[in-house]
MARBAKOL-550935 format. One line per field, with one value per residue (C-alpha): chain; residue number from 1; x, z, y. Coordinates in steps of 0.02 Angstrom, whole numbers, padded with zeros to 5 digits. Layout:
% MARBAKOL-550935
lumtor	c(A  ...)
lumro	c(NUM  ...)
east	c(X  ...)
up	c(Z  ...)
north	c(Y  ...)
***
This chain:
% MARBAKOL-550935
lumtor	c(A  A  A  A  A  A  A  A  A  A  A  A  A  A  A  A  A  A  A  A  A  A  A  A  A  A  A  A  A  A  A  A  A  A  A  A  A  A  A  A  A  A  A  A  A  A  A  A  A  A  A  A  A  A  A  A  A  A  A  A  A  A  A  A  A  A  A  A  A  A  A  A  A  A  A  A  A  A  A  A  A  A  A  A  A  A  A  A  A  A  A  A  A  A  A  A  A  A  A  A  A  A  A  A  A  A  A  A  A  A  A  A  A  A  A  A  A  A  A  A  A  A  A  A  A  A  A  A  A  A  A  A  A  A  A  A  A  A  A  A  A  A  A  A  A  A  A  A  A  A  A  A  A  A  A  A  A  A  A  A  A  A  A  A  A  A  A  A  A  A  A  A  A  A  A  A  A  A  A  A  A  A  A  A  A  A  A  A  A  A  A  A  A  A  A  A  A  A  A  A  A  A  A  A  A  A  A  A  A  A  A  A  A  A  A  A  A)
lumro	c(1  2  3  4  5  6  7  8  9  10  11  12  13  14  15  16  17  18  19  20  21  22  23  24  25  26  27  28  29  30  31  32  33  34  35  36  37  38  39  40  41  42  43  44  45  46  47  48  49  50  51  52  53  54  55  56  57  58  59  60  61  62  63  64  65  66  67  68  69  70  71  72  73  74  75  76  77  78  79  80  81  82  83  84  85  86  87  88  89  90  91  92  93  94  95  96  97  98  99  100  101  102  103  104  105  106  107  108  109  110  111  112  113  114  115  116  117  118  119  120  121  122  123  124  125  126  127  128  129  130  131  132  133  134  135  136  137  138  139  140  141  142  143  144  145  146  147  148  149  150  151  152  153  154  155  156  157  158  159  160  161  162  163  164  165  166  167  168  169  170  171  172  173  174  175  176  177  178  179  180  181  182  183  184  185  186  187  188  189  190  191  192  193  194  195  196  197  198  199  200  201  202  203  204  205  206  207  208  209  210  211  212  213  214  215  216  217)
east	c(-01924  -01985  -02131  -02011  -01927  -02075  -02120  -01977  -01973  -02153  -02117  -01978  -02083  -02228  -02181  -02167  -02330  -02408  -02335  -02392  -02558  -02596  -02461  -02599  -02699  -02541  -02523  -02360  -02268  -02279  -02211  -02028  -01984  -02063  -02050  -02144  -02239  -02276  -02205  -02030  -01983  -02091  -02018  -02081  -02186  -02088  -01955  -02059  -02003  -01833  -01879  -01981  -01822  -01749  -01832  -01794  -01601  -01630  -01710  -01581  -01408  -01433  -01436  -01295  -01183  -01220  -01136  -00978  -00962  -00788  -00868  -01014  -01004  -01075  -01233  -01294  -01305  -01444  -01498  -01679  -01645  -01562  -01708  -01815  -01710  -01740  -01905  -01931  -01829  -01939  -02108  -02060  -02005  -02172  -02269  -02172  -02221  -02402  -02388  -02323  -02461  -02585  -02520  -02501  -02692  -02754  -02624  -02657  -02748  -02610  -02476  -02341  -02208  -02277  -02338  -02145  -02081  -02179  -02127  -01952  -01985  -02064  -01938  -01803  -01902  -01907  -01712  -01685  -01768  -01644  -01491  -01422  -01445  -01334  -01166  -01006  -01006  -00967  -01125  -01261  -01252  -01166  -00988  -00856  -00685  -00659  -00822  -00758  -00588  -00664  -00815  -00848  -00841  -00962  -01093  -01086  -01095  -01244  -01345  -01305  -01364  -01522  -01575  -01551  -01626  -01769  -01811  -01757  -01891  -02031  -01966  -01981  -02157  -02227  -02124  -02229  -02387  -02351  -02205  -02244  -02246  -02101  -02003  -01985  -01840  -01750  -01826  -01778  -01620  -01555  -01627  -01545  -01372  -01374  -01419  -01277  -01149  -01146  -01119  -00991  -00897  -00916  -00864  -00688  -00695  -00732  -00598  -00482  -00514  -00494  -00333  -00269  -00329  -00253  -00084  -00092  -00081)
up	c(04497  04355  04368  04356  04503  04612  04560  04623  04799  04796  04781  04881  05030  04991  05067  05224  05205  05164  05310  05443  05364  05394  05537  05677  05578  05527  05627  05740  05633  05429  05283  05241  05123  05001  04909  04793  04957  05023  05175  05202  05336  05456  05543  05658  05582  05628  05518  05361  05402  05378  05207  05154  05194  05049  04926  05024  04994  04830  04795  04902  04853  04679  04625  04739  04656  04482  04548  04635  04495  04420  04242  04305  04134  04049  04155  04072  03900  03989  04130  04093  04069  04235  04324  04237  04308  04473  04468  04393  04529  04667  04580  04588  04778  04808  04716  04830  04986  04916  04904  05067  05167  05063  05113  05293  05290  05175  05168  05011  04908  04783  04708  04776  04682  04495  04540  04593  04451  04336  04403  04394  04208  04193  04266  04163  04000  04037  04097  03927  03849  03932  03948  03780  03814  03963  03933  04020  04211  04367  04457  04314  04179  04143  04208  04169  04171  03991  03958  04070  03976  03801  03764  03614  03705  03830  03702  03629  03787  03856  03690  03709  03877  03831  03716  03840  03975  03875  03784  03958  04038  03922  03958  04134  04112  04015  04136  04285  04188  04119  04210  04369  04523  04582  04430  04456  04553  04424  04278  04364  04426  04251  04144  04267  04273  04072  04056  04176  04118  03936  03912  04030  03942  03771  03826  03866  03696  03624  03713  03672  03492  03498  03578  03427  03318  03395  03403  03219  03183)
north	c(-01540  -01663  -01769  -01922  -01865  -01841  -02030  -02099  -01990  -02058  -02245  -02227  -02197  -02291  -02456  -02365  -02304  -02473  -02550  -02416  -02424  -02603  -02637  -02654  -02774  -02878  -03046  -03028  -03159  -03127  -03234  -03171  -03321  -03433  -03598  -03713  -03784  -03614  -03508  -03557  -03430  -03308  -03159  -03029  -02896  -02754  -02815  -02749  -02581  -02638  -02717  -02566  -02470  -02515  -02420  -02262  -02315  -02339  -02164  -02089  -02175  -02216  -02031  -02000  -02145  -02047  -01907  -01995  -02100  -02076  -02073  -01959  -01852  -02000  -02005  -01853  -01955  -02061  -01975  -02013  -02186  -02203  -02119  -02251  -02393  -02323  -02297  -02486  -02549  -02464  -02504  -02699  -02691  -02600  -02754  -02871  -02766  -02768  -02958  -02981  -02879  -02958  -03143  -03096  -03036  -03160  -03321  -03418  -03281  -03261  -03411  -03302  -03394  -03385  -03208  -03142  -03258  -03169  -03003  -03030  -03088  -02918  -02827  -02912  -02876  -02673  -02681  -02766  -02616  -02490  -02587  -02528  -02364  -02359  -02281  -02336  -02325  -02405  -02431  -02480  -02613  -02768  -02701  -02824  -02762  -02782  -02677  -02562  -02543  -02517  -02421  -02516  -02685  -02595  -02554  -02730  -02795  -02682  -02726  -02913  -02905  -02822  -02938  -03091  -02975  -02944  -03117  -03202  -03095  -03163  -03339  -03321  -03240  -03385  -03507  -03423  -03465  -03636  -03725  -03838  -03724  -03839  -03798  -03620  -03579  -03676  -03595  -03423  -03472  -03556  -03412  -03264  -03374  -03381  -03210  -03151  -03259  -03257  -03053  -03073  -03208  -03120  -02962  -03048  -03112  -02943  -02852  -02978  -02979  -02779  -02783  -02918  -02785  -02657  -02752  -02770  -02582)
***
C-alpha cells in the first residue's frame, strides 16, 4: 500500500478520533454554523460524530466512484492527482473539525469566518493546480454536458477552471485577511459563483464552435 493511500485512510478516520478524544470535555451544545456576528446555530455534541463520518464516506466512496465510472479507464491517466484531491478534501474537513472543537472548548479563540474563508481559498488554490490534469470522467472536475461530449472541450474547460480556482482562491485568502468580516460571505459567494459559472458558459461556447467546425468539413 502506498504512503498516499495510508494518508487517505488516516485522515478519513482522524475526525472521529478527534471527537472521541474530546467528547467528554465538550459542552452539550456545540457550534455548528457561524455568521459575521458569531455562532448562528448550535447542535447536540453527538452530531459531531455524524459530521466526522463525512471523511470516512469520502475515503470509501471516492475510490469506488473511480471504479464504477463509465470512463474508469481514464482514471489511470490521473490516478495520483485523484488521490491528491481526496486527500486535500479530507485535510480541509479535518481543519474544519479542529476549528469546531476548539471553538466549543474556547469560544471566540479563533476568528472562524476568516479562518474558514481563508481555508476555502487555499482549497481552491490547490484544486486549481490539479484541475487541468483531470481527464474526462463523470465524477471529478467541471462536468458540463458539453465538456463530457468532447475531449477537446473537456480539456479547455478544466484548464480555464484551474486558472479561475487558482486565482479566485488567492482572492478569497486576501479577502479573509483584509475584507470587513461582514463582507466575507459575499466575497466567497461571488467568487465561487463566478468560478463555477464562467467555465460552464465557455464549455458551451467551445462545444458550439467545435460542432460548427465539424459541420464545415
